[in-house]
C-alpha positions in Angstrom: 32.0 2.4 19.7 28.9 4.5 20.5 29.6 6.6 17.4 29.8 3.6 15.2 26.5 2.3 16.6 24.9 5.7 16.2 26.1 5.9 12.6 24.5 2.7 11.6 21.7 3.3 9.1 18.5 1.5 9.6 16.7 0.1 6.6 13.5 2.0 5.6 10.5 0.6 7.3 8.5 0.4 4.0 11.4 -1.5 2.4 11.5 -4.0 5.2 7.8 -4.5 5.2 7.9 -5.0 1.4 10.6 -7.7 1.8 8.6 -9.4 4.6 5.5 -9.5 2.4 7.4 -10.9 -0.5 9.1 -13.5 1.7 5.7 -14.5 3.2 4.2 -14.8 -0.3 7.1 -17.0 -1.4 5.9 -19.7 1.0 2.6 -19.9 -1.0 3.3 -21.8 -4.2 -0.1 -21.1 -5.7 0.4 -17.3 -5.1 3.8 -17.5 -6.8 2.3 -19.4 -9.7 -0.3 -16.7 -10.1 2.3 -14.0 -10.0 4.4 -15.8 -12.5 1.5 -16.3 -14.9 0.6 -12.6 -14.6 4.2 -11.5 -15.2 4.4 -13.7 -18.3 1.2 -12.2 -19.6 2.4 -8.6 -19.0 5.8 -9.3 -20.7 4.0 -10.9 -23.7 1.7 -7.9 -24.0 4.6 -5.4 -23.8 6.5 -7.4 -26.5 3.5 -7.9 -28.7 4.9 -5.7 -31.6 8.0 -7.9 -31.6 6.7 -11.4 -31.1 3.2 -11.3 -32.7 3.4 -13.5 -35.8 1.0 -11.3 -37.9 -0.5 -7.8 -37.9 -3.5 -8.0 -35.5 -5.6 -5.8 -37.8 -4.6 -7.4 -41.1 -7.7 -8.8 -42.9 -7.4 -11.8 -45.3 -10.9 -13.3 -46.1 -9.2 -16.2 -47.9 -8.0 -17.7 -44.6 -11.1 -16.7 -42.5 -12.1 -19.0 -39.7 -9.3 -21.5 -40.2 -8.4 -23.7 -37.2 -5.0 -23.8 -35.5 -2.1 -24.4 -37.9 1.6 -23.7 -38.2 1.0 -20.4 -39.9 -1.8 -19.4 -37.5 -1.1 -21.2 -34.1 -4.5 -20.3 -32.7 -6.4 -20.0 -35.9 -8.1 -17.0 -37.5 -11.3 -15.2 -37.0 -14.2 -14.4 -39.4 -12.1 -11.6 -41.0 -9.0 -13.8 -41.4 -7.1 -12.0 -38.6 -4.6 -14.0 -36.6 -6.1 -14.8 -33.2 -2.8 -15.2 -31.4 -1.7 -11.7 -32.5 -5.0 -10.2 -31.4 -4.7 -11.9 -28.0 -1.2 -10.6 -27.4 -2.3 -7.0 -28.3 -5.6 -7.5 -26.5 -3.8 -8.2 -23.2 -2.8 -4.5 -23.3 -6.5 -3.5 -23.3 -7.9 -6.0 -20.9 -5.2 -6.0 -18.3 -4.6 -2.3 -18.7 -8.3 -1.5 -18.2 -8.4 -3.7 -15.1 -5.3 -2.1 -13.5 -6.3 1.5 -14.3 -9.9 1.1 -13.3 -8.9 -0.4 -9.9 -6.2 2.3 -9.5 -8.7 5.2 -10.1 -11.3 3.5 -7.9 -8.8 3.1 -5.1 -7.5 6.7 -5.4 -11.0 8.3 -5.1 -12.1 5.7 -2.6 -9.1 6.6 -0.4 -10.1 10.3 -0.6 -13.8 9.6 0.3 -13.0 6.9 2.9 -10.3 9.1 4.6 -12.7 12.0 5.0 -15.4 9.8 6.4 -13.0 7.8 8.7 -11.2 10.8 10.0 -14.0 13.2 10.7 -16.8 10.7 11.6 -20.1 12.2 12.9 -22.3 14.1 10.5 -19.7 14.1 7.7 -19.5 10.3 7.9 -23.3 10.0 7.9 -23.7 12.1 4.8 -21.0 10.3 2.9 -22.2 6.9 3.9 -25.8 7.7 2.9 -24.6 8.9 -0.6 -22.6 5.6 -0.9 -25.7 3.7 0.2 -27.6 5.2 -2.7 -24.8 4.3 -5.2 -24.5 0.8 -3.9 -28.3 0.2 -3.9 -27.9 -0.5 -7.6 -26.3 -3.8 -8.6 -22.7 -3.1 -9.5 -23.0 -4.4 -13.1 -26.2 -2.5 -13.7 -24.5 0.7 -12.5 -21.5 0.1 -14.7 -23.7 -0.5 -17.7 -25.7 2.7 -17.1 -22.5 4.7 -16.7 -21.0 3.2 -19.8 -24.1 3.9 -21.8 -24.1 7.5 -20.7 -20.4 8.1 -21.2 -20.3 6.1 -24.5 -18.1 3.3 -25.7 -14.3 3.5 -25.7 -11.2 2.6 -23.8 -11.1 5.6 -21.4 -14.8 5.8 -20.9 -14.9 2.1 -20.0 -12.2 2.7 -17.4 -14.1 5.7 -16.0 -17.3 3.7 -15.7 -15.6 0.8 -14.0 -13.7 3.0 -11.6 -16.8 5.0 -10.5 -18.5 1.7 -9.7 -15.6 0.7 -7.5 -15.4 3.8 -5.4 -18.1 3.0 -2.7 -16.6 -0.4 -1.8 -13.1 1.0 -1.5 -14.3 4.0 0.6 -16.2 1.7 3.0 -13.3 -0.7 3.4 -10.9 2.2 4.2 -13.3 3.9 6.5 -13.9 0.7 8.6 -10.1 0.2 8.9 -9.6 3.8 9.9 -12.0 3.6 12.7 -9.8 0.8 14.2 -6.6 2.7 13.7 -8.0 5.9 15.3 -8.0 4.1 18.7 -4.3 3.5 18.7 -2.0 5.4 21.1 0.2 6.9 18.4 -2.9 8.7 17.0 -3.4 10.4 20.3 0.3 11.3 20.3 0.0 12.9 16.8 -3.0 14.9 17.9 -1.3 16.0 21.1 1.7 17.5 19.3 -0.7 19.5 17.0 -0.1 17.6 13.7 -2.2 18.9 10.9 -5.2 16.9 9.8 -3.7 16.3 6.4 -0.5 15.0 8.0 -2.4 12.7 10.4 -4.4 11.2 7.5 -1.4 10.8 5.1 1.4 9.9 7.5 -0.5 7.9 10.1 -4.0 6.8 9.2 -3.5 5.8 5.5 -0.3 3.7 5.8 -1.8 1.7 8.7 -5.2 1.2 7.1 -4.5 0.5 3.5 -3.4 -3.1 3.7 -6.9 -4.6 3.2 -7.4 -2.3 0.2 -4.2 -3.7 -1.4 -5.6 -7.2 -1.2 -9.0 -6.1 -2.4 -7.4 -4.2 -5.3 -5.5 -7.4 -6.4 -8.7 -9.4 -6.6 -10.5 -6.3 -7.9 -8.4 -6.3 -11.1 -9.7 -9.7 -11.9 -13.3 -8.5 -11.4 -12.6 -5.4 -13.5 -11.2 -7.5 -16.4 -14.4 -9.7 -16.3 -16.6 -6.6 -16.1 -14.7 -4.9 -19.0 -15.1 -8.0 -21.1 -18.8 -8.1 -20.3 -19.2 -4.5 -21.4 -17.4 -5.2 -24.6 -19.5 -8.3 -25.1 -22.7 -6.1 -24.8 -21.3 -3.5 -27.2 -20.7 -0.9 -24.5 -16.9 -1.2 -23.9 -14.0 -1.2 -26.3 -15.3 -1.7 -29.8 -13.9 -3.7 -32.7 -11.5 -3.7 -34.4 -9.6 -3.1 -31.1 -8.5 -6.6 -30.0 -9.9 -6.5 -26.5 -10.7 -10.0 -25.2 -14.4 -9.3 -24.5 -14.9 -7.7 -27.9 -13.3 -10.8 -29.5 -15.8 -13.0 -27.6 -18.7 -10.7 -28.7 -17.7 -10.7 -32.4 -17.2 -14.5 -32.5 -20.2 -15.8 -30.5 -22.2 -16.4 -33.6 -19.5 -18.8 -34.9 -19.3 -20.9 -31.7 -20.6 -24.0 -33.4 -18.7 -23.8 -36.7 -15.5 -22.3 -35.4 -15.3 -22.9 -31.6 -11.6 -21.9 -31.5 -12.7 -18.3 -32.0 -14.5 -18.3 -28.6 -12.3 -20.8 -26.7 -9.0 -18.9 -26.9 -10.2 -15.5 -25.8 -12.2 -17.2 -23.1 -9.2 -19.1 -21.9 -7.1 -15.8 -21.8 -9.7 -14.2 -19.6 -10.1 -17.3 -17.4 -6.3 -17.8 -16.9 -5.7 -14.1 -16.1 -8.6 -14.0 -13.5 -7.3 -17.2 -11.9 -3.7 -15.9 -11.7 -4.9 -12.6 -10.1 -7.1 -14.5 -7.6 -4.3 -16.8 -6.6 -2.0 -13.8 -6.2 -4.6 -12.0 -4.1 -5.1 -15.0 -1.8 -1.3 -15.1 -1.2 -1.1 -11.4 -0.6 -4.0 -11.6 1.9 -2.2 -14.3 3.8 1.1 -12.4 3.7 -0.6 -9.3 5.1 -2.5 -11.1 7.9 -0.5 -10.7 11.1 -1.8 -14.0 12.4 -0.1 -15.9 9.6 3.4 -14.4 10.0 6.2 -17.0 10.2 
């Protein structure tokens, strides 16, 4: 009997935590709605080559600025390109930039925040003062300056956005690490001579990263808006790439004569940001120990 008990395999802790979070989120209908909308958008973006009714780059001046119709469900732009097809392909740029920029910002923010949170003292003071200098500039101004220096383009825009997000991620992780450092299992890890890297990777990070996950979910929405803003200003992804912000920028002069050219890209951005914010709220509630069911 004891052998049978001893041979029972326990489910991995990370797996059980993941299932608990998903179960907790399932109680929040708005969060599930946001996740569903985002999933649909991602699937549509991936299937764009198959389901797009027209070539997104195909120009036909004869049908320029037409309103929604059976042939062009969302109308055409000033070059006669199908807006629906461009929105489907544009989701790859906008959502992709948001996710990649947040991922890079989190990665480097984790490195900086881990060093500051683990060592403290002079190391922490030096790092925090550098972050203070970076954060003394308004975030959008910093991103615009970086984008202007790096130049327009998909990867340069991601780099500019991710650099702007490093300080906030680093500060969030550092603050959480200071709390985790006081726990008894940290003292136990030190007492058995665990290496500093192992303590950070195995003990500090896993128990400190939850707030960053919530922040990242909502940060994707902010990055999508920021990327659209850069494209609108001519510093982000440039036409003819069908990025949503670039579509808004190129169509703003036709807002009175052909409002559909502005409305549909604006709705795409708005719906995506709303879905991510709803999902982020649900994830925050799921990760809050006080709200466990």
